[in-house]
gemmi code that builds the backbone of each chain (N, CA, C; Angstrom):
import gemmi

chains = {
    "A": [
        ("MET", (-13.483, -96.564, 55.808), (-13.428, -98.005, 56.097), (-11.965, -98.478, 56.174)),
        ("ARG", (-11.171, -97.975, 55.200), (-9.773, -98.371, 55.173), (-9.028, -97.872, 56.414)),
        ("ASN", (-9.347, -96.582, 56.811), (-8.731, -95.988, 58.013), (-9.111, -96.758, 59.267)),
        ("ALA", (-10.352, -97.171, 59.316), (-10.846, -97.910, 60.494), (-10.123, -99.249, 60.613)),
        ("THR", (-9.914, -99.895, 59.496), (-9.208, -101.191, 59.502), (-7.767, -101.010, 59.963)),
        ("LEU", (-7.145, -99.939, 59.453), (-5.754, -99.638, 59.832), (-5.649, -99.363, 61.330)),
        ("SER", (-6.598, -98.552, 61.836), (-6.590, -98.226, 63.278), (-6.742, -99.490, 64.108)),
        ("LEU", (-7.617, -100.377, 63.675), (-7.853, -101.626, 64.406), (-6.584, -102.486, 64.414)),
        ("ALA", (-5.916, -102.523, 63.263), (-4.671, -103.304, 63.156), (-3.599, -102.737, 64.068)),
        ("VAL", (-3.458, -101.416, 64.072), (-2.455, -100.769, 64.946), (-2.785, -101.046, 66.410)),
        ("GLY", (-4.067, -100.929, 66.727), (-4.520, -101.176, 68.105), (-4.191, -102.592, 68.551)),
        ("LEU", (-4.424, -103.550, 67.664), (-4.147, -104.957, 67.998), (-2.653, -105.198, 68.215)),
        ("VAL", (-1.864, -104.553, 67.353), (-0.404, -104.691, 67.500), (0.049, -104.134, 68.841)),
        ("LEU", (-0.481, -102.979, 69.216), (-0.105, -102.344, 70.488), (-0.530, -103.214, 71.669)),
        ("LEU", (-1.737, -103.798, 71.544), (-2.226, -104.661, 72.616), (-1.312, -105.873, 72.797)),
        ("TRP", (-0.840, -106.392, 71.667), (0.015, -107.584, 71.698), (1.410, -107.240, 72.251)),
        ("ALA", (1.929, -106.077, 71.817), (3.282, -105.674, 72.204), (3.329, -105.065, 73.595)),
        ("GLY", (2.212, -104.483, 74.024), (2.175, -103.746, 75.289), (2.700, -104.508, 76.481)),
        ("PRO", (2.119, -105.679, 76.796), (2.546, -106.382, 78.007), (4.019, -106.787, 77.971)),
        ("ALA", (4.582, -107.010, 76.759), (5.989, -107.404, 76.657), (6.911, -106.270, 77.101)),
        ("LEU", (6.504, -105.027, 76.939), (7.342, -103.892, 77.316), (7.200, -103.544, 78.793)),
        ("ALA", (6.048, -103.872, 79.359), (5.789, -103.466, 80.740), (6.640, -104.264, 81.718)),
        ("GLY", (6.991, -103.614, 82.831), (7.698, -104.313, 83.894), (9.116, -103.849, 84.060)),
        ("PRO", (9.737, -104.281, 85.157), (11.139, -103.913, 85.393), (12.070, -104.720, 84.488)),
        ("ASP", (13.234, -104.170, 84.222), (14.213, -104.872, 83.376), (15.611, -104.634, 83.952)),
        ("LEU", (16.100, -105.607, 84.665), (17.399, -105.482, 85.337), (18.549, -105.654, 84.349)),
        ("LYS", (19.463, -104.687, 84.386), (20.686, -104.784, 83.570), (21.880, -104.580, 84.501)),
        ("MET", (22.897, -105.422, 84.308), (24.109, -105.274, 85.125), (25.335, -105.373, 84.244)),
        ("GLU", (26.316, -104.540, 84.553), (27.566, -104.589, 83.776), (28.288, -105.905, 84.036)),
        ("SER", (28.302, -106.282, 85.310), (28.975, -107.529, 85.659), (28.353, -108.136, 86.909)),
        ("LYS", (28.238, -109.447, 86.880), (27.759, -110.158, 88.073), (28.912, -110.918, 88.722)),
        ("ASP", (30.077, -110.816, 88.113), (31.257, -111.542, 88.594), (32.427, -110.542, 88.639)),
        ("ILE", (32.830, -110.157, 89.852), (33.886, -109.142, 89.989), (35.097, -109.735, 90.690)),
        ("ASP", (36.258, -109.471, 90.101), (37.508, -109.893, 90.721), (38.108, -108.670, 91.417)),
        ("ALA", (38.201, -108.753, 92.740), (38.703, -107.617, 93.523), (40.231, -107.555, 93.512)),
        ("GLY", (40.871, -108.543, 92.900), (42.336, -108.541, 92.824), (42.979, -109.007, 94.108)),
        ("GLN", (44.176, -108.458, 94.361), (44.940, -108.922, 95.517), (44.594, -108.131, 96.777)),
        ("ALA", (44.511, -108.830, 97.880), (44.247, -108.187, 99.179), (45.009, -108.933, 100.255)),
        ("PHE", (45.168, -108.279, 101.404), (45.871, -108.911, 102.513), (44.875, -109.599, 103.442)),
        ("ALA", (45.282, -110.720, 104.004), (44.422, -111.428, 104.955), (44.071, -110.483, 106.099)),
        ("GLY", (42.806, -110.419, 106.417), (42.348, -109.508, 107.466), (41.765, -108.219, 106.911)),
        ("GLN", (42.004, -107.984, 105.627), (41.485, -106.778, 104.991), (40.005, -106.986, 104.671)),
        ("LYS", (39.222, -105.925, 104.819), (37.805, -105.996, 104.465), (37.650, -105.472, 103.046)),
        ("LEU", (37.054, -106.292, 102.188), (36.860, -105.902, 100.790), (35.409, -105.480, 100.597)),
        ("GLU", (35.236, -104.344, 99.937), (33.882, -103.868, 99.653), (33.732, -103.787, 98.138)),
        ("VAL", (32.803, -104.552, 97.597), (32.625, -104.582, 96.145), (31.213, -104.122, 95.796)),
        ("GLU", (31.134, -103.205, 94.822), (29.830, -102.664, 94.398), (29.444, -103.211, 93.035)),
        ("TYR", (28.243, -103.712, 92.934), (27.680, -104.195, 91.669), (26.635, -103.174, 91.221)),
        ("GLN", (26.866, -102.577, 90.040), (25.953, -101.537, 89.542), (24.741, -102.198, 88.884)),
        ("VAL", (23.574, -101.679, 89.230), (22.324, -102.219, 88.691), (21.566, -101.093, 87.989)),
        ("THR", (21.072, -101.358, 86.780), (20.275, -100.372, 86.043), (18.906, -100.978, 85.768)),
        ("ASN", (17.877, -100.145, 85.847), (16.530, -100.606, 85.521), (16.157, -100.041, 84.153)),
        ("ALA", (16.186, -100.871, 83.115), (15.863, -100.432, 81.754), (14.380, -100.638, 81.432)),
        ("GLY", (13.618, -101.032, 82.413), (12.196, -101.273, 82.183), (11.354, -100.049, 82.444)),
        ("ASP", (10.010, -100.258, 82.466), (9.116, -99.112, 82.687), (8.298, -99.270, 83.975)),
        ("ALA", (8.800, -100.103, 84.863), (8.186, -100.231, 86.195), (9.311, -100.333, 87.220)),
        ("ASP", (8.979, -100.056, 88.475), (10.009, -100.122, 89.525), (10.655, -101.515, 89.591)),
        ("LEU", (11.982, -101.507, 89.715), (12.702, -102.763, 89.926), (12.882, -102.913, 91.438)),
        ("GLU", (12.428, -104.022, 91.946), (12.559, -104.258, 93.385), (13.586, -105.361, 93.635)),
        ("ILE", (14.539, -105.051, 94.479), (15.480, -106.086, 94.921), (14.914, -106.587, 96.237)),
        ("LYS", (14.416, -107.789, 96.197), (13.684, -108.318, 97.364), (14.604, -108.793, 98.477)),
        ("LYS", (15.669, -109.449, 98.052), (16.543, -110.055, 99.063), (17.928, -110.318, 98.471)),
        ("VAL", (18.957, -110.130, 99.284), (20.315, -110.525, 98.872), (20.873, -111.374, 100.015)),
        ("SER", (21.218, -112.583, 99.687), (21.660, -113.512, 100.722), (23.072, -114.003, 100.449)),
        ("PRO", (24.027, -113.678, 101.350), (25.408, -114.127, 101.111), (25.497, -115.650, 101.130)),
        ("GLY", (26.297, -116.196, 100.221), (26.416, -117.649, 100.127), (27.492, -118.192, 101.026)),
    ],
    "B": [
        ("MET", (28.621, -109.627, 104.487), (27.640, -108.589, 104.764), (27.204, -107.943, 103.447)),
        ("VAL", (25.919, -107.661, 103.334), (25.426, -107.062, 102.088), (24.555, -105.844, 102.390)),
        ("SER", (24.523, -104.914, 101.428), (23.583, -103.797, 101.474), (23.170, -103.535, 100.033)),
        ("PHE", (21.959, -103.025, 99.844), (21.486, -102.819, 98.475), (20.353, -101.816, 98.434)),
        ("ASP", (20.126, -101.227, 97.220), (18.991, -100.326, 97.002), (17.775, -101.206, 96.766)),
        ("LYS", (16.750, -101.010, 97.568), (15.586, -101.904, 97.483), (14.746, -101.630, 96.247)),
        ("THR", (14.602, -100.346, 95.882), (13.776, -100.002, 94.718), (14.572, -99.117, 93.770)),
        ("ILE", (14.544, -99.486, 92.497), (15.209, -98.680, 91.464), (14.134, -98.281, 90.455)),
        ("PRO", (13.882, -96.978, 90.290), (12.807, -96.541, 89.379), (13.182, -96.791, 87.916)),
        ("PRO", (12.200, -96.756, 87.007), (12.505, -96.952, 85.580), (13.568, -95.968, 85.109)),
        ("GLY", (14.581, -96.465, 84.442), (15.681, -95.619, 83.961), (16.702, -95.290, 85.033)),
        ("GLY", (16.468, -95.742, 86.247), (17.363, -95.394, 87.361), (18.485, -96.383, 87.559)),
        ("ARG", (19.441, -95.970, 88.420), (20.596, -96.829, 88.731), (20.642, -97.084, 90.234)),
        ("GLY", (21.113, -98.225, 90.589), (21.262, -98.573, 92.001), (22.472, -99.455, 92.168)),
        ("LYS", (22.662, -99.951, 93.390), (23.833, -100.815, 93.590), (23.589, -101.858, 94.683)),
        ("ILE", (24.334, -102.914, 94.552), (24.359, -103.970, 95.575), (25.805, -104.016, 96.060)),
        ("THR", (26.000, -103.891, 97.362), (27.360, -103.877, 97.909), (27.591, -105.126, 98.759)),
        ("ILE", (28.673, -105.795, 98.482), (29.047, -106.976, 99.281), (30.352, -106.660, 100.002)),
        ("THR", (30.358, -106.860, 101.312), (31.578, -106.663, 102.102), (32.069, -108.034, 102.555)),
        ("PHE", (33.324, -108.274, 102.300), (33.912, -109.578, 102.628), (35.093, -109.396, 103.567)),
        ("ASP", (35.030, -110.046, 104.705), (36.131, -110.007, 105.672), (37.063, -111.183, 105.359)),
        ("SER", (38.278, -110.869, 104.940), (39.198, -111.917, 104.482), (39.993, -112.583, 105.619)),
        ("THR", (39.603, -112.322, 106.851), (40.284, -112.965, 107.984), (40.216, -114.485, 107.851)),
        ("GLY", (41.345, -115.116, 107.970), (41.387, -116.580, 107.941), (41.457, -117.169, 106.540)),
        ("TYR", (41.437, -116.313, 105.509), (41.509, -116.820, 104.137), (42.925, -116.660, 103.591)),
        ("GLN", (43.212, -117.495, 102.604), (44.520, -117.439, 101.969), (44.393, -117.972, 100.547)),
        ("GLY", (45.039, -117.306, 99.583), (45.005, -117.765, 98.188), (43.758, -117.295, 97.458)),
        ("ARG", (43.429, -117.988, 96.362), (42.269, -117.605, 95.556), (40.990, -117.897, 96.330)),
        ("VAL", (40.113, -116.893, 96.381), (38.863, -117.022, 97.120), (37.705, -116.678, 96.198)),
        ("ARG", (36.623, -117.445, 96.293), (35.405, -117.168, 95.527), (34.247, -117.134, 96.507)),
        ("LYS", (33.602, -115.981, 96.621), (32.435, -115.851, 97.493), (31.240, -115.494, 96.615)),
        ("SER", (30.067, -115.873, 97.060), (28.888, -115.566, 96.247), (27.741, -115.063, 97.104)),
        ("ALA", (26.773, -114.431, 96.426), (25.552, -113.973, 97.091), (24.395, -114.197, 96.123)),
        ("MET", (23.270, -114.625, 96.657), (22.092, -114.871, 95.826), (21.171, -113.646, 95.905)),
        ("VAL", (20.656, -113.238, 94.740), (19.802, -112.038, 94.670), (18.420, -112.438, 94.162)),
        ("TRP", (17.374, -111.907, 94.801), (15.999, -112.120, 94.353), (15.405, -110.760, 93.950)),
        ("THR", (14.788, -110.690, 92.755), (14.192, -109.432, 92.285), (12.787, -109.706, 91.728)),
        ("ASN", (12.100, -108.612, 91.340), (10.767, -108.771, 90.739), (10.840, -108.747, 89.207)),
        ("ASP", (12.056, -108.774, 88.638), (12.186, -108.868, 87.180), (11.925, -110.330, 86.794)),
        ("PRO", (10.894, -110.586, 85.975), (10.571, -111.982, 85.649), (11.719, -112.750, 84.976)),
        ("ASP", (12.618, -112.015, 84.291), (13.752, -112.694, 83.639), (14.956, -112.869, 84.568)),
        ("GLU", (14.928, -112.165, 85.679), (16.065, -112.225, 86.623), (15.520, -112.374, 88.042)),
        ("GLU", (14.637, -113.313, 88.202), (14.007, -113.484, 89.524), (15.011, -113.885, 90.595)),
        ("ARG", (15.980, -114.677, 90.183), (17.001, -115.152, 91.126), (18.304, -115.341, 90.367)),
        ("PHE", (19.380, -114.722, 90.862), (20.681, -114.915, 90.206), (21.799, -114.789, 91.238)),
        ("GLU", (22.988, -115.150, 90.801), (24.135, -115.192, 91.720), (25.136, -114.089, 91.407)),
        ("LEU", (25.643, -113.446, 92.437), (26.746, -112.490, 92.279), (28.006, -113.168, 92.794)),
        ("ILE", (29.089, -112.942, 92.105), (30.343, -113.596, 92.501), (31.430, -112.559, 92.788)),
        ("LEU", (32.145, -112.773, 93.864), (33.286, -111.915, 94.237), (34.516, -112.818, 94.303)),
        ("ARG", (35.532, -112.433, 93.586), (36.775, -113.202, 93.608), (37.897, -112.323, 94.149)),
        ("ALA", (38.843, -112.938, 94.802), (40.003, -112.186, 95.304), (41.171, -113.141, 95.528)),
        ("ASP", (42.334, -112.545, 95.590), (43.552, -113.306, 95.848), (44.097, -112.810, 97.187)),
        ("ILE", (43.961, -113.634, 98.206), (44.299, -113.191, 99.566), (45.734, -113.599, 99.927)),
        ("LYS", (46.484, -112.575, 100.291), (47.894, -112.781, 100.647), (48.029, -112.789, 102.174)),
        ("PRO", (48.637, -113.825, 102.747), (48.808, -113.802, 104.202), (49.844, -112.756, 104.610)),
        ("VAL", (49.630, -112.122, 105.737), (50.578, -111.108, 106.225), (51.648, -111.778, 107.084)),
        ("PHE", (51.197, -112.702, 107.937), (52.131, -113.373, 108.853), (52.075, -114.897, 108.681)),
        ("GLN", (53.183, -115.486, 108.952), (53.172, -116.927, 109.173), (53.200, -117.061, 110.685)),
        ("ILE", (52.225, -117.765, 111.238), (52.158, -117.879, 112.694), (52.543, -119.306, 113.079)),
        ("LYS", (53.562, -119.396, 113.929), (54.078, -120.706, 114.344), (53.802, -120.936, 115.832)),
        ("PRO", (53.546, -122.117, 116.325), (53.528, -123.369, 115.572), (52.253, -123.554, 114.760)),
        ("TRP", (51.163, -122.856, 115.085), (49.970, -122.883, 114.259), (49.265, -121.538, 114.385)),
        ("GLY", (48.246, -121.331, 113.579), (47.655, -119.992, 113.460), (46.704, -119.538, 114.535)),
        ("ARG", (46.666, -120.194, 115.669), (45.767, -119.746, 116.735), (46.289, -120.148, 118.099)),
        ("VAL", (45.739, -119.485, 119.118), (46.111, -119.830, 120.488), (45.126, -120.894, 120.952)),
        ("HIS", (45.625, -121.974, 121.470), (44.760, -123.030, 121.992), (45.296, -123.450, 123.350)),
        ("LEU", (44.531, -123.085, 124.391), (44.955, -123.409, 125.747), (43.956, -124.388, 126.347)),
        ("SER", (44.415, -125.565, 126.655), (43.551, -126.583, 127.250), (44.274, -127.139, 128.465)),
        ("THR", (43.638, -126.996, 129.629), (44.332, -127.379, 130.853), (43.338, -127.747, 131.959)),
        ("PRO", (43.727, -128.628, 132.875), (42.831, -128.892, 134.008), (42.804, -127.694, 134.959)),
        ("LEU", (41.708, -127.538, 135.636), (41.522, -126.438, 136.589), (42.646, -126.421, 137.626)),
        ("GLY", (43.165, -125.234, 137.887), (44.216, -125.095, 138.894), (45.623, -125.324, 138.359)),
        ("GLN", (45.707, -125.673, 137.107), (47.035, -125.919, 136.512), (47.226, -124.951, 135.340)),
        ("PRO", (47.978, -123.879, 135.521), (48.109, -122.892, 134.446), (48.774, -123.461, 133.189)),
        ("ALA", (48.295, -122.989, 132.049), (48.886, -123.416, 130.769), (49.453, -122.200, 130.062)),
        ("GLU", (50.450, -122.421, 129.239), (51.123, -121.324, 128.546), (51.379, -121.734, 127.100)),
        ("GLN", (51.250, -120.761, 126.218), (51.563, -121.039, 124.814), (52.202, -119.805, 124.195)),
        ("THR", (53.189, -120.033, 123.369), (53.847, -118.917, 122.684), (53.705, -119.090, 121.179)),
        ("LEU", (53.203, -118.042, 120.530), (53.095, -118.039, 119.073), (54.118, -117.061, 118.513)),
        ("THR", (54.704, -117.416, 117.392), (55.649, -116.515, 116.727), (55.028, -116.016, 115.431)),
        ("PHE", (55.041, -114.707, 115.250), (54.511, -114.076, 114.039), (55.689, -113.662, 113.159)),
        ("LEU", (55.726, -114.235, 111.964), (56.799, -113.873, 111.036), (56.200, -113.137, 109.849)),
        ("ASN", (56.668, -111.942, 109.589), (56.163, -111.140, 108.480), (56.537, -111.780, 107.140)),
        ("LEU", (55.523, -112.039, 106.319), (55.763, -112.687, 105.015), (55.929, -111.679, 103.884)),
        ("LEU", (55.686, -110.396, 104.175), (55.748, -109.381, 103.119), (57.158, -108.800, 103.025)),
        ("GLU", (57.400, -108.153, 101.913), (58.734, -107.565, 101.720), (58.967, -106.384, 102.658)),
        ("GLY", (57.956, -105.526, 102.774), (58.079, -104.342, 103.628), (57.804, -104.675, 105.082)),
        ("PRO", (58.196, -103.768, 105.999), (57.948, -104.028, 107.414), (56.461, -103.911, 107.776)),
        ("VAL", (56.024, -104.765, 108.670), (54.658, -104.679, 109.216), (54.793, -104.675, 110.727)),
        ("GLU", (54.341, -103.591, 111.336), (54.460, -103.486, 112.784), (53.148, -103.814, 113.466)),
        ("ILE", (53.238, -104.534, 114.563), (52.048, -104.738, 115.400), (52.081, -103.598, 116.413)),
        ("THR", (51.096, -102.706, 116.303), (51.129, -101.499, 117.129), (50.180, -101.568, 118.327)),
        ("GLY", (49.338, -102.573, 118.322), (48.407, -102.699, 119.450), (47.710, -104.040, 119.433)),
        ("MET", (47.025, -104.332, 120.550), (46.381, -105.643, 120.662), (45.212, -105.530, 121.638)),
        ("THR", (44.115, -106.207, 121.325), (42.968, -106.220, 122.241), (42.779, -107.643, 122.744)),
        ("ASN", (42.766, -107.787, 124.066), (42.579, -109.099, 124.673), (41.086, -109.312, 124.949)),
        ("PRO", (40.448, -110.272, 124.260), (39.013, -110.478, 124.475), (38.689, -111.285, 125.728)),
        ("MET", (39.733, -111.805, 126.391), (39.511, -112.620, 127.601), (40.396, -112.110, 128.731)),
        ("GLU", (40.317, -110.842, 129.002), (41.228, -110.234, 129.980), (41.210, -110.902, 131.338)),
        ("ASP", (40.023, -111.352, 131.774), (39.910, -111.953, 133.093), (40.297, -113.445, 133.100)),
        ("LEU", (40.503, -114.010, 131.916), (40.773, -115.451, 131.842), (42.179, -115.794, 131.351)),
        ("VAL", (42.704, -114.915, 130.512), (44.017, -115.183, 129.889), (44.850, -113.913, 129.906)),
        ("SER", (46.138, -114.044, 130.198), (47.000, -112.859, 130.069), (47.813, -113.002, 128.779)),
        ("LEU", (47.902, -111.909, 128.045), (48.620, -111.908, 126.772), (49.787, -110.935, 126.850)),
        ("GLU", (50.922, -111.389, 126.360), (52.113, -110.539, 126.375), (52.734, -110.569, 124.972)),
        ("LEU", (52.869, -109.391, 124.391), (53.423, -109.319, 123.038), (54.839, -108.753, 123.094)),
        ("ASN", (55.768, -109.478, 122.517), (57.157, -109.018, 122.507), (57.671, -108.885, 121.076)),
        ("THR", (58.454, -107.835, 120.866), (59.058, -107.639, 119.546), (60.362, -108.416, 119.462)),
        ("VAL", (60.437, -109.298, 118.496), (61.680, -110.049, 118.272), (62.557, -109.235, 117.327)),
        ("GLU", (61.937, -108.761, 116.234), (62.630, -107.881, 115.291), (61.581, -106.922, 114.737)),
        ("LYS", (61.741, -105.661, 115.008), (60.722, -104.664, 114.653), (60.315, -104.750, 113.172)),
        ("GLY", (59.013, -104.908, 112.970), (58.497, -104.969, 111.600), (58.619, -106.324, 110.934)),
        ("ARG", (59.337, -107.249, 111.596), (59.571, -108.554, 110.966), (59.047, -109.728, 111.801)),
        ("ALA", (59.302, -109.722, 113.091), (58.940, -110.883, 113.917), (58.479, -110.460, 115.311)),
        ("TYR", (57.421, -111.122, 115.757), (56.851, -110.845, 117.083), (56.531, -112.155, 117.776)),
        ("GLU", (56.456, -112.077, 119.101), (56.121, -113.260, 119.883), (54.954, -112.943, 120.805)),
        ("LEU", (53.979, -113.817, 120.813), (52.820, -113.626, 121.684), (52.799, -114.752, 122.708)),
        ("LYS", (52.836, -114.358, 123.981), (52.792, -115.370, 125.044), (51.427, -115.303, 125.716)),
        ("ALA", (50.717, -116.425, 125.716), (49.390, -116.492, 126.342), (49.452, -117.418, 127.539)),
        ("THR", (48.924, -116.944, 128.679), (48.936, -117.746, 129.901), (47.539, -117.743, 130.507)),
        ("THR", (47.088, -118.904, 130.919), (45.753, -118.979, 131.525), (45.786, -118.410, 132.940)),
        ("LYS", (44.675, -117.769, 133.325), (44.521, -117.346, 134.718), (43.088, -117.605, 135.183)),
        ("ALA", (42.408, -118.472, 134.456), (41.017, -118.792, 134.790), (40.964, -119.582, 136.089)),
        ("GLU", (40.012, -119.230, 136.954), (39.880, -119.950, 138.227), (38.567, -120.726, 138.265)),
        ("LYS", (37.990, -120.902, 137.107), (36.756, -121.700, 137.032), (36.760, -122.486, 135.729)),
        ("LYS", (35.870, -123.469, 135.689), (35.747, -124.305, 134.504), (35.159, -123.458, 133.375)),
        ("ILE", (35.792, -123.449, 132.227), (35.277, -122.627, 131.122), (35.744, -123.177, 129.768)),
        ("ARG", (34.891, -122.978, 128.774), (35.218, -123.325, 127.379), (34.781, -122.134, 126.560)),
        ("LYS", (35.730, -121.445, 125.945), (35.383, -120.196, 125.253), (36.316, -119.949, 124.072)),
        ("GLY", (35.764, -119.372, 123.019), (36.557, -118.987, 121.848), (36.309, -117.527, 121.534)),
        ("ALA", (37.320, -116.845, 121.054), (37.175, -115.421, 120.708), (38.321, -115.032, 119.773)),
        ("TYR", (38.348, -113.775, 119.390), (39.427, -113.286, 118.520), (40.260, -112.225, 119.237)),
        ("ILE", (41.560, -112.356, 119.118), (42.466, -111.300, 119.580), (42.600, -110.369, 118.368)),
        ("ASN", (42.390, -109.089, 118.578), (42.518, -108.117, 117.476), (43.854, -107.393, 117.572)),
        ("PHE", (44.601, -107.437, 116.481), (45.888, -106.752, 116.431), (45.769, -105.529, 115.527)),
        ("LYS", (46.373, -104.441, 115.965), (46.461, -103.241, 115.121), (47.804, -103.298, 114.398)),
        ("LEU", (47.731, -103.095, 113.093), (48.958, -103.182, 112.293), (49.256, -101.857, 111.617)),
        ("SER", (50.518, -101.649, 111.312), (50.888, -100.528, 110.447), (51.797, -101.080, 109.361)),
        ("GLY", (51.634, -100.528, 108.157), (52.436, -101.023, 107.034), (51.601, -101.786, 106.032)),
        ("VAL", (50.355, -102.151, 106.436), (49.410, -102.830, 105.530), (48.014, -102.229, 105.744)),
        ("PRO", (47.189, -102.214, 104.681), (45.841, -101.637, 104.848), (44.865, -102.609, 105.508)),
        ("VAL", (45.260, -103.128, 106.647), (44.397, -104.062, 107.378), (43.991, -103.358, 108.670)),
        ("GLU", (42.692, -103.155, 108.823), (42.221, -102.430, 110.012), (42.441, -103.243, 111.280)),
        ("GLU", (42.038, -104.526, 111.182), (42.187, -105.402, 112.341), (42.682, -106.753, 111.872)),
        ("TYR", (43.728, -107.239, 112.505), (44.227, -108.572, 112.151), (43.797, -109.489, 113.293)),
        ("LYS", (42.960, -110.471, 112.957), (42.367, -111.308, 114.007), (43.056, -112.663, 114.109)),
        ("VAL", (43.271, -113.072, 115.339), (43.820, -114.407, 115.592), (42.919, -115.068, 116.628)),
        ("MET", (42.499, -116.265, 116.324), (41.581, -117.011, 117.192), (42.270, -117.434, 118.483)),
        ("ILE", (41.529, -117.322, 119.586), (42.023, -117.869, 120.855), (40.937, -118.783, 121.395)),
        ("PHE", (41.369, -119.973, 121.778), (40.404, -120.934, 122.329), (40.900, -121.390, 123.692)),
        ("LEU", (40.006, -121.303, 124.675), (40.365, -121.658, 126.045), (39.465, -122.786, 126.529)),
        ("ASP", (40.084, -123.799, 127.097), (39.326, -124.916, 127.659), (39.943, -125.261, 129.011)),
        ("VAL", (39.276, -124.794, 130.082), (39.747, -125.126, 131.433), (38.741, -126.127, 131.982)),
        ("TRP", (39.191, -127.290, 132.275), (38.269, -128.358, 132.646), (38.552, -128.927, 134.021)),
        ("ASP", (37.488, -129.507, 134.584), (37.584, -130.099, 135.910), (38.127, -131.523, 135.756)),
        ("PRO", (39.301, -131.808, 136.304), (39.880, -133.144, 136.096), (39.055, -134.261, 136.727)),
        ("LYS", (38.177, -133.888, 137.706), (37.372, -134.936, 138.364), (36.208, -135.381, 137.487)),
        ("THR", (35.700, -134.475, 136.683), (34.491, -134.812, 135.911), (34.727, -134.989, 134.420)),
        ("LYS", (35.837, -134.511, 133.949), (36.073, -134.574, 132.496), (36.124, -136.018, 132.018)),
        ("LYS", (35.368, -136.256, 130.940), (35.353, -137.590, 130.357), (36.152, -137.573, 129.075)),
        ("ASN", (36.540, -138.713, 128.691), (37.209, -138.868, 127.401), (36.251, -138.400, 126.307)),
        ("ARG", (36.748, -137.711, 125.287), (35.910, -137.196, 124.196), (35.100, -138.304, 123.505)),
        ("THR", (35.632, -139.506, 123.505), (34.934, -140.589, 122.806), (33.980, -141.319, 123.739)),
        ("GLY", (33.802, -140.791, 124.966), (32.910, -141.440, 125.921), (33.669, -142.460, 126.750)),
        ("THR", (32.920, -143.267, 127.466), (33.559, -144.270, 128.309), (34.133, -145.376, 127.435)),
        ("VAL", (35.357, -145.647, 127.649), (35.996, -146.691, 126.837), (36.033, -147.980, 127.646)),
        ("LYS", (35.361, -148.983, 127.130), (35.342, -150.280, 127.824), (36.608, -151.053, 127.467)),
        ("PRO", (37.204, -151.677, 128.466), (38.405, -152.456, 128.126), (38.040, -153.621, 127.213)),
        ("THR", (38.919, -153.898, 126.323), (38.678, -155.010, 125.400), (38.738, -156.321, 126.184)),
        ("PRO", (37.655, -157.135, 126.116), (37.694, -158.397, 126.894), (38.824, -159.303, 126.445)),
        ("GLN", (39.503, -159.853, 127.446), (40.627, -160.740, 127.141), (40.099, -162.141, 126.846)),
        ("THR", (40.492, -162.700, 125.775), (40.048, -164.059, 125.430), (41.266, -164.971, 125.287)),
        ("GLN", (41.041, -166.208, 125.614), (42.118, -167.201, 125.484), (42.227, -167.616, 124.018)),
        ("PRO", (43.417, -167.777, 123.529), (43.518, -168.245, 122.146), (42.862, -169.616, 121.973)),
        ("ARG", (42.078, -169.730, 120.928), (41.349, -170.968, 120.677), (42.315, -172.039, 120.157)),
        ("GLU", (42.161, -173.205, 120.687), (43.007, -174.303, 120.220), (42.430, -174.853, 118.918)),
        ("LEU", (43.210, -174.808, 117.891), (42.712, -175.253, 116.598), (42.902, -176.748, 116.416)),
        ("ALA", (41.909, -177.327, 115.768), (42.006, -178.763, 115.499), (43.056, -178.993, 114.434)),
        ("PRO", (43.853, -180.021, 114.586), (44.883, -180.278, 113.577), (44.257, -180.668, 112.233)),
        ("ILE", (44.863, -180.228, 111.192), (44.363, -180.555, 109.861), (45.210, -181.685, 109.311)),
        ("THR", (44.545, -182.693, 108.917), (45.269, -183.843, 108.385), (45.384, -183.730, 106.875)),
        ("PRO", (46.396, -184.326, 106.270), (46.518, -184.249, 104.817), (45.245, -184.742, 104.133)),
        ("GLY", (44.798, -184.005, 103.113), (43.582, -184.367, 102.394), (42.341, -183.782, 103.017)),
        ("GLY", (42.517, -183.089, 104.106), (41.384, -182.400, 104.716), (40.499, -183.308, 105.551)),
        ("ALA", (40.945, -184.501, 105.784), (40.116, -185.413, 106.581), (40.111, -185.009, 108.034)),
        ("LYS", (38.978, -185.269, 108.684), (38.868, -184.928, 110.098), (39.752, -185.853, 110.914)),
        ("PRO", (40.321, -185.330, 111.985), (41.141, -186.214, 112.809), (40.279, -187.293, 113.465)),
        ("GLU", (40.908, -188.330, 113.744), (40.202, -189.420, 114.411), (39.827, -188.986, 115.812)),
        ("PRO", (38.564, -189.295, 116.201), (38.214, -188.928, 117.582), (39.082, -189.671, 118.580)),
        ("LYS", (39.413, -188.881, 119.615), (40.281, -189.481, 120.627), (39.522, -190.591, 121.351)),
        ("SER", (40.254, -191.593, 121.670), (39.583, -192.694, 122.377), (39.115, -192.238, 123.743)),
        ("GLY", (37.954, -192.728, 124.130), (37.427, -192.368, 125.448), (36.616, -191.118, 125.442)),
        ("SER", (36.459, -190.438, 124.296), (35.681, -189.205, 124.312), (34.317, -189.403, 123.660)),
    ],
}
model = gemmi.Model(1)
for chain_id, residues in chains.items():
    chain = gemmi.Chain(chain_id)
    for i, (resn, *xyz) in enumerate(residues, 1):
        res = gemmi.Residue()
        res.name, res.seqid = resn, gemmi.SeqId(i, " ")
        for name, pos in zip(("N", "CA", "C"), xyz):
            atom = gemmi.Atom()
            atom.name, atom.element = name, gemmi.Element(name[0])
            atom.pos, atom.b_iso = gemmi.Position(*pos), 0.0
            res.add_atom(atom)
        chain.add_residue(res)
    model.add_chain(chain)
structure = gemmi.Structure()
structure.add_model(model)
structure.setup_entities()
């Protein structure tokens, strides 16, 4: 009886915690990068590193220059 | 211009790349891009790119070629490029985007320091067009140095004033004011009126 109660409690905790862990989780080192000095007419290429710390695919749907 | 990895698997890494063409910019620049994802905590956020843009040339009298002339009357403009950097910058080549409409002549005033660009219209029809002249440089990591050229060849018979038809201001006779008497009293009506 005691084991059954414990199992039920663990199960409930997992059910409660489960959805919070599911899904993509975007992590970025920086969202604001200073490319420093450049000459007028120069093309600057800046890379923003993205990590997915979640447990589902992270989808980047759209990137729109401002 | 932007490029990015559309899908990043769990535990994986990806990147978003922003390319910024600094043509026409000078000084501190802040550019941004908006990102949309399926992460509920980061559904929409902003990426920021900052840079300090140094001009290569001072272009006199202004930074672009602007030729505006009536049809049949050639126009000419000369721009002077002065190198603003400490080291020499050579203009090694040039692409004319309006070869059939404008002739461009580049002369070296002082190698690596000063150049002169002479632009002359040769258009034989009415046209309004803008484009970029691309210069090849050496001495700076600039692939293409662009300078705007704007051409406006207009028909003198049909061209209207930019503000539309201007009506002459109607001429009015100055109004004769009634004399004011001390105390503000009205003047006595003239006899016979």
